[in-house]
matplotlib code that plots the C-alpha trace (Angstrom):
import matplotlib.pyplot as plt

x = [-26.7, -27.7, -26.0, -25.8, -25.9, -25.1, -26.9, -29.2, -32.0, -29.7, -29.3, -27.4, -27.6, -31.6, -30.4, -27.9, -30.8, -33.3, -30.9, -29.8, -33.4, -34.2, -31.5, -32.6, -30.5, -31.7, -30.8, -30.2, -30.3, -28.7, -29.8, -30.0, -32.2, -30.2, -31.2, -28.6, -31.6, -35.2, -35.5, -38.9, -36.6, -34.9, -38.2, -39.8, -36.3, -37.2, -40.7, -41.1, -37.9, -40.3, -42.6, -40.3, -40.1, -36.5, -35.6, -35.4, -34.7, -32.4, -33.0, -29.4, -26.4, -23.1, -21.3, -23.2, -21.3, -24.1, -26.4, -24.7, -23.8, -27.5, -27.7, -24.8, -26.3, -30.2, -28.9, -26.3, -24.2, -22.9, -21.6, -21.5, -21.7, -20.7, -22.2, -23.3, -21.4, -21.8, -21.2, -20.7, -16.9, -18.4, -20.4, -17.3, -15.0, -18.0, -18.6, -15.3, -15.8, -19.1, -17.5, -14.4, -17.1, -19.3, -17.2, -13.4, -15.5, -18.2, -16.6, -14.1, -16.9, -18.1, -14.5, -14.4, -17.4, -17.0, -13.7, -15.4, -18.4, -16.0, -18.3, -17.5, -16.9, -16.8, -17.3, -16.3, -17.6, -15.2, -14.8, -13.1, -12.5, -9.0, -7.6, -7.4, -5.5, -3.6, -3.1, -2.7, -5.4, -6.9, -6.9, -5.3, -5.5, -1.8, -1.7, -0.7, -3.6, -1.9, -3.0, -6.7, -8.4, -11.0, -11.9, -14.8, -12.1, -9.2, -12.2, -12.9, -8.7, -8.9, -11.5, -9.7, -6.2, -8.4, -9.9, -6.5, -4.6, -7.7, -7.5, -3.9, -4.5, -7.7, -7.3, -11.6, -11.7, -12.4, -12.1, -13.0, -14.7, -13.7, -17.1, -17.3, -20.1, -23.0, -26.2, -29.5, -33.3, -33.5, -30.5, -29.2, -31.0, -27.4, -25.9, -25.9, -27.5, -30.9, -30.2, -29.8, -32.2, -34.7, -34.0, -34.4, -37.3, -39.4, -37.9, -35.1, -32.1, -29.0, -25.6, -22.7, -19.4, -16.3, -16.3, -18.1, -15.1, -14.6, -15.2, -16.8, -16.8, -20.0, -21.3, -24.9, -26.6, -27.0, -23.5, -22.5, -25.1, -23.8, -20.3, -20.9, -22.7, -19.5, -17.1, -19.5, -19.0, -15.3, -13.0, -9.9, -7.9, -7.8, -8.1, -9.0, -11.2, -12.2, -15.7, -16.3, -17.8, -13.9, -15.3, -14.6, -17.6, -17.3, -20.0, -21.4, -21.6, -23.5, -26.3, -26.2, -27.7, -30.4, -31.6, -32.3, -33.6, -36.4, -36.9, -35.9, -33.2, -31.1, -31.3, -27.4, -26.3, -22.3, -20.3, -16.9, -15.0, -15.3, -12.6, -12.0, -14.1, -11.8, -11.2, -11.4, -12.4, -11.8, -11.8, -8.8, -11.4, -8.6, -8.3, -12.1, -11.9, -9.8, -10.4, -14.7, -15.1, -16.8, -17.7, -19.9, -22.7, -24.3, -23.0, -23.8, -26.1, -28.2, -28.1, -28.9, -32.2, -33.3, -32.7, -35.4, -37.3, -37.8, -38.0, -40.9, -42.8, -42.0, -43.8, -47.0, -46.7, -46.1]
y = [281.3, 278.7, 279.7, 277.5, 279.5, 278.0, 279.5, 280.9, 281.5, 283.0, 286.8, 287.7, 284.5, 285.4, 288.8, 287.4, 285.1, 287.5, 289.7, 287.0, 286.1, 290.1, 289.8, 286.9, 284.3, 280.3, 280.0, 276.9, 277.2, 275.1, 275.6, 273.1, 275.6, 274.1, 275.8, 278.4, 280.6, 280.2, 278.6, 280.2, 283.4, 281.6, 280.2, 283.9, 285.4, 283.1, 283.1, 285.6, 283.4, 280.5, 281.8, 282.4, 279.1, 280.0, 279.2, 275.9, 275.2, 272.2, 271.5, 269.8, 270.0, 271.0, 268.6, 265.6, 265.2, 262.7, 265.0, 268.0, 265.3, 264.9, 268.5, 269.0, 265.7, 267.2, 270.5, 272.3, 274.3, 277.5, 279.8, 279.1, 281.6, 279.7, 281.3, 278.8, 277.9, 278.3, 282.0, 284.0, 283.9, 283.1, 280.1, 279.1, 279.0, 276.9, 274.0, 274.2, 270.9, 272.0, 275.2, 272.8, 270.4, 272.9, 275.5, 273.6, 270.1, 271.4, 274.0, 271.6, 269.1, 272.2, 272.6, 269.3, 269.2, 272.5, 270.9, 267.4, 269.5, 271.9, 274.9, 278.5, 281.0, 280.4, 283.5, 282.3, 284.0, 284.5, 286.9, 289.8, 288.0, 286.2, 289.5, 289.0, 290.7, 292.6, 296.0, 297.9, 299.1, 299.7, 295.8, 295.3, 292.0, 291.6, 291.4, 288.8, 286.5, 284.3, 286.3, 284.6, 284.6, 282.3, 279.0, 280.9, 282.9, 280.1, 278.3, 280.9, 281.1, 277.6, 277.7, 280.3, 278.5, 275.5, 278.2, 278.9, 275.4, 274.7, 277.3, 276.7, 272.7, 273.0, 276.3, 277.5, 280.9, 281.9, 284.9, 285.0, 288.1, 289.0, 290.5, 293.1, 293.8, 293.4, 294.5, 295.8, 294.0, 290.7, 290.7, 288.1, 288.1, 287.1, 290.4, 293.5, 295.5, 293.8, 292.4, 296.0, 297.7, 294.7, 295.1, 299.1, 299.2, 296.7, 298.5, 295.5, 295.8, 295.4, 293.8, 296.5, 294.5, 296.1, 300.3, 300.6, 301.8, 298.8, 299.5, 298.2, 298.1, 298.0, 297.5, 297.5, 294.6, 296.2, 297.3, 293.5, 292.1, 294.8, 293.3, 289.6, 290.3, 291.8, 289.1, 286.8, 287.9, 289.3, 287.1, 286.7, 283.8, 283.6, 286.4, 287.8, 291.3, 293.0, 293.9, 296.9, 300.4, 301.8, 303.3, 302.3, 302.6, 303.2, 300.8, 304.1, 306.1, 302.9, 302.7, 306.5, 306.3, 303.2, 305.5, 308.8, 306.4, 304.9, 308.2, 305.9, 305.5, 302.4, 299.7, 299.3, 296.4, 296.8, 292.9, 292.5, 292.2, 288.7, 286.1, 286.2, 289.7, 292.0, 295.3, 296.9, 295.9, 298.3, 297.5, 299.2, 298.9, 299.8, 296.3, 296.2, 299.4, 298.4, 295.3, 295.0, 298.6, 298.4, 301.1, 301.1, 303.4, 303.8, 305.5, 304.0, 306.1, 306.2, 302.2, 302.1, 305.1, 302.0, 299.1, 300.8, 301.8, 298.0, 296.8, 299.2, 298.1, 294.6, 294.6, 296.5, 293.0, 290.6]
z = [83.9, 86.3, 89.8, 92.9, 95.8, 99.2, 102.6, 100.4, 102.9, 105.2, 105.4, 102.9, 100.6, 100.3, 99.1, 96.5, 95.7, 94.8, 93.1, 90.8, 90.0, 89.2, 86.5, 85.2, 86.4, 87.3, 91.4, 93.1, 96.2, 99.4, 102.9, 105.6, 108.1, 110.7, 114.3, 115.3, 114.9, 114.2, 110.5, 110.3, 109.6, 106.8, 105.6, 105.5, 103.8, 100.7, 100.6, 97.6, 95.9, 96.2, 94.2, 91.2, 88.6, 88.5, 92.0, 93.3, 97.1, 98.5, 102.2, 102.3, 104.9, 102.8, 104.7, 103.1, 99.9, 98.5, 98.9, 97.1, 94.5, 93.6, 93.4, 90.4, 89.0, 88.8, 87.5, 85.1, 87.7, 86.0, 88.8, 92.8, 95.4, 98.3, 101.8, 103.9, 107.4, 110.6, 112.0, 114.9, 117.0, 120.5, 119.5, 117.7, 120.8, 122.6, 119.3, 117.4, 115.9, 114.5, 112.9, 111.8, 109.6, 108.5, 107.5, 106.4, 104.8, 103.4, 101.4, 100.7, 99.3, 97.1, 95.8, 94.9, 93.0, 91.1, 90.0, 89.6, 87.2, 85.4, 87.2, 86.1, 88.7, 92.6, 95.3, 98.6, 101.7, 103.8, 107.1, 108.5, 111.5, 109.4, 110.6, 113.9, 116.4, 113.9, 115.0, 111.3, 110.3, 107.7, 107.1, 103.6, 101.6, 102.0, 105.7, 107.6, 108.6, 111.2, 114.2, 114.1, 117.2, 117.2, 115.4, 113.3, 112.2, 111.9, 109.8, 107.2, 106.9, 105.9, 103.5, 101.7, 101.6, 100.2, 97.7, 96.4, 96.4, 93.6, 92.0, 91.3, 90.8, 88.7, 87.3, 89.1, 88.8, 92.5, 94.6, 98.9, 99.6, 103.2, 104.6, 107.0, 109.3, 107.0, 107.9, 107.2, 106.3, 107.1, 109.0, 111.5, 114.9, 116.6, 115.0, 117.1, 114.3, 114.3, 117.7, 119.4, 117.4, 118.4, 121.8, 122.1, 120.0, 122.7, 125.6, 126.9, 128.0, 125.3, 126.4, 125.6, 125.8, 127.1, 127.5, 123.8, 122.4, 120.2, 116.1, 113.5, 109.7, 108.9, 105.4, 104.4, 102.7, 99.1, 98.9, 99.9, 97.2, 94.3, 95.1, 95.0, 91.7, 90.6, 92.0, 90.0, 86.8, 87.4, 85.0, 87.9, 88.2, 92.1, 94.4, 98.1, 98.1, 101.2, 101.2, 103.8, 104.1, 104.8, 108.5, 111.4, 113.9, 117.4, 119.2, 121.4, 118.3, 116.8, 119.9, 119.9, 116.2, 116.9, 120.0, 117.3, 114.9, 117.2, 119.3, 122.4, 125.2, 125.3, 128.6, 128.7, 130.4, 130.9, 130.7, 130.4, 126.7, 125.4, 124.2, 120.2, 120.3, 117.9, 118.9, 115.8, 112.5, 109.5, 105.4, 102.9, 99.8, 97.5, 95.6, 95.1, 93.8, 91.0, 90.3, 90.5, 90.1, 93.7, 96.5, 99.1, 98.8, 102.6, 105.2, 108.5, 109.7, 106.0, 106.9, 110.3, 109.0, 106.8, 109.3, 111.8, 109.3, 107.6, 111.6, 112.3, 109.3, 109.5, 113.3, 111.6, 109.4, 112.4]

ax = plt.figure().add_subplot(projection="3d")
ax.plot(x, y, z, "-o")
ax.set_aspect("equal")
plt.show()
């Protein structure tokens, strides 16, 4: 198959590209290499993919419909994994217009082209942030998503709604995946798993927001990629599915795992809780098990051990 992967040079996207290439698919990767974090990190992410003759890279912005149309005109696109978008709750509060234009308008561009060129399955990377201030845990796909607490979450919910409309109107087969705090090798430098591990490794201070009792459902990258490929191959017409470890981990315990794996004590700077941050994320994954036969294999203890080992190895190379 020819698979278009947007955001393909990012953390999750680059792992998805590698997995698709490993199973023999042709990958068309789109990434705008923006400056949300250092673009050279993304270039490093896909350096091995670039050596593969079945990999094609377009440095385009998904907000530009004409550029995207060129890709569809130049390549027969069989399926789409749409992971491109602006990420991060706090930055979305600072610049909501940028998040709307990328996450909503950019997604609409891709849906329009999927309709126009009659592509096959479409997988959309949504987020656990759509559950917002919901008190009931674990979060189930049938729960209300009217309580979003950040512009980022609102744009992801809007993306899901657009996907649902296009599936109903035009018969597109679309699965929206609500991803829960994905971590692992090549993790995004702004996210706590990489950021805290790197700072503790370098004997630098970490900022702990709140009292450390907030909880996140950390999901290891190989589990997420496995699920994305299962969703891509699914015959479902339209579904929204949680991908999480189904294990809410307290921040204080998470920091202790970093300390244990690095053999170092964290230097902690206490900070006030931040607007837009959720107190807990916790996935009900019964639907993923039933529809896709998917469930995570890597627990947080094993995943953070792998993360620390990768960081140590990566630092040796550099």
